[in-house]
C-alpha positions, 0 to 999 in steps of 0.5 A, a space after each residue: 847406090 845402096 847406103 847403109 850400116 857404116 857411115 864415113 867417119 866424121 872427126 879430126 886430130 891436131 898437132 900444133 905445127 912447126 911451119 908448113 909442110 908439104 910432100 914432094 918426091 916422097 920427102 917432107 920439106 919445111 917452109 914458113 909463110 911470111 905471114 904465117 908465124 906458126 910459132 908465135 905466142 897466143 895473147 893471154 885471155 881470161 877465160 870468164 870473158 869467152 862467150 862459150 865454156 870449153 874443155 882445156 887441155 894441158 899439152 899437144 898430146 891431149 890435143 891429139 888424143 881428143 881428135 883421135 878419140 873422135 876419129 881413130 882412122 885419122 891416126 892411122 893416116 898421120 902414121 903413114 904420112 897422108 895428111 898435109 901440115 900447113 900452118 897457114 894463118 890469117 887475121 880474123 878482120 875486125 878482131 884481135 886475134 888470128 886463125 891458122 889452119 895446120 893440117 889437112 887430111 883428104 881421104 878421097 871422098 871428104 876432107 878434114 880441115 884441123 884449125 886453131 883460132 886465138 881465143 882473143 878473136 872471140 872476145 867481145 866487149 859488149 856482154 849482150 854479144 855472149 849469147 851468140 855462140 861462135 861457129 864456122 858458116 863457110 868456106 870459100 876456095 879461089 879457083 884456078 884452071 882446073 877447080 872453079 871458085 867456089 863457096 861451101 856455105 851453110 856448114 853451122 859448125 859450132 865452136 863448142 865442147 863437142 867440136 873443140 878444145 883449149 890449149 895455150 890461149 887458142 881453140 883447136 877445132 876441125 871442119 869435115 867438107 866434101 871432096 872438091 869438085 870442079 863445080 858445084 861443090 857440096 855434100 850431095 856431090 861426093 864422088 862415088 869413085 875416088 881419084 888422086 887429087 893435088 891442088 893448092 887453093 887459097 881458102 878462106 873461112 867464113 866465121 860467125 862471132 858475136 852474131 857477126 859473120 867475119 871472113 878470113 883473108 885467103 891462106 893457101 891451102 894444099 889439098 892431097 889424096 893419093 889414092 894407092 898410099 890410102 891402100 895398106 894391105 891386100 889379101 887372098 884366099 882360094 877358097 869357094 862355098 856352096 850350100 842351098 844352091 848358093 855359091 859365095 867366092 871371095 876374091 880379095 880383101 883390102 885393108 885401107 886407112 879409112 875402110 876395108 873391102 872385100 870382093 866377091 863373086 855370088 851366084 844363085 840362078 833361083 833368087 836376086 841378091 839383095 847386096 846385103 850379108 852378114 859375117 865376122 870379121 877375126 884377125 890374128 891381131 886380135 880383132 873380132 867384130 860383127 859386119 854388115 858391109 855396105 855392098 855395091 855391083 861392080 858387074 854381073 855376079 861381082 860385088 864389093 862390100 865395104 867395112 870399118 878398118 882395122 885398128 892394127 894391119 894383120 897378117 891374116 884375115 878370117 871372115 865367117 860369112 853367116 847369112 846372105 840376103 835375098 829378094 824374091 816376089 812374093 806379094 802380100 797385101 793389107 788395108 787401111 780405113 782412112 775413117 780411123 784418123 779423125 783429122 784433129 791432129 797433124 799426127 795420128 795413130 792407128 795401133 793394129 797389132 794384127 797378122 798379115 801374112 806368113 812367108 819363110 816361116 816368118 809372121 809379118 805383123 801390122 804393128 801401126 799406121 801413122 798419119 802425118 797431116 794430109 801429107 804422108 803416111 807410114 806403116 810399121 811392120 815387124 817380122 816374127 820368125 817361128 824359131 830363133 835359129 831357123 835357116 831362112 826368114 823375112 827380114 827389113 830391107 836395108 835399101 837406102 838407094 839413090 838415083 835410078 835404084 831408088 826408082 826401081 825399088 819404089 815399084 816394090 810397094 803399090 797403094 790404090 783406093 776404093 776410088 781408083 787412085 794409085 801411086 807407088 810406096 817405099 819400103 825400108 827397114 833393118 833386121 826385124 822391122 820394116 816401114 812403107 812410106 807413101 804419100 797422101 795427096 792423091 787420096 784425100 777423098 779416099 775411104 780405104 787404101 789397099 798397100 800391096 807389097 810385091 817383093 820380100 827380102 829374106 836371109 839364107 843362113 850359110 855359116 862358112 869361114 874363109 882365110 885370107 893370107 896377106 899378099 
């Protein structure tokens, strides 16, 4: 599946809690674990004794603003009651202080864990240990019938000025974790399809302080994701548009906490949709921004594109479709003389700056070729349209596929040598730039390489606006 242009927003917000909360039957109930002590006062410390320097804030609102600036979506999530406020705490073994989990937001694909840590736990009498910056190294969950016991290791999240603030003798920070799976918990296994999730799992945090790794005691943490509650509004339109043989039919637009989506039909009998487009979103609430949504195919001719969420939920949304991207077979090739690289360093560059093809009124320029030792090589391309406003032009392919699609995409580029060897290459890029990557192991004795690009991605300008009304 293609991944580009926007990413999951990674950050968190903390509210100092008065107790441990959970949702039951649509209401919020309050409870205190005997060991939680959520209202206890942290021990006073001299900030000069800390091994790190962190920004200090004056009140809880300032803590909130710090996290909301990093992750605006969290503010919306909290306003809609989608976070779980726990206030579960544990001693930090061998240290004078405790760690507390204050709030958790499970958005379906990632989990934001908001914590606080007594500053007294960071102080080390041995000044030699002050050269070690504290960090969160791991999270361990104890399994149950539905989930295996698992450890997410190698986090290496520093407790520093980028990730934390100080308030009332505590440091407040957050962790961004992948959604919990039954087994093989990890960032590489974040689910493509989001499902409801509700499990209370005993959780311990691995911290490195003063060069020593410390594991907290396990705290019961509720990880809750309600898929339907993350959808804030749905919009519809009855419009459709056809131009240059392309028919674009919007079906539905949804506004969510973490992202928005637009579902549509795309028909063009003469070309293959590259699953990418560009447009402008405008709302009656005053927002306006350009989007290049991440798109995936739901079924033949039906697609769904994702783009960043609204800061305010509007009653009406206008989507101005500017251009659609297509892929077609249109081979071109160029050669690389391997004798231009002397092998005297691990990174050598041949600057070419020469035109190698002309397609859709666009000059394709080979700018340079970089050789990285004997491991791999990449060629940098530049797409130069004859006119700034021409309706169609070649562009860099936004293609970061995984799985079977990546294997298919690699067949778009072929590298061969004069001594009969050949491999597949990989072409990716964006807007007016492209980059071809390939390995060199097969060509250690070759003098000349021929790189052939079989397919190109080009834009087709449409420029039509669709108005969506809230259901």
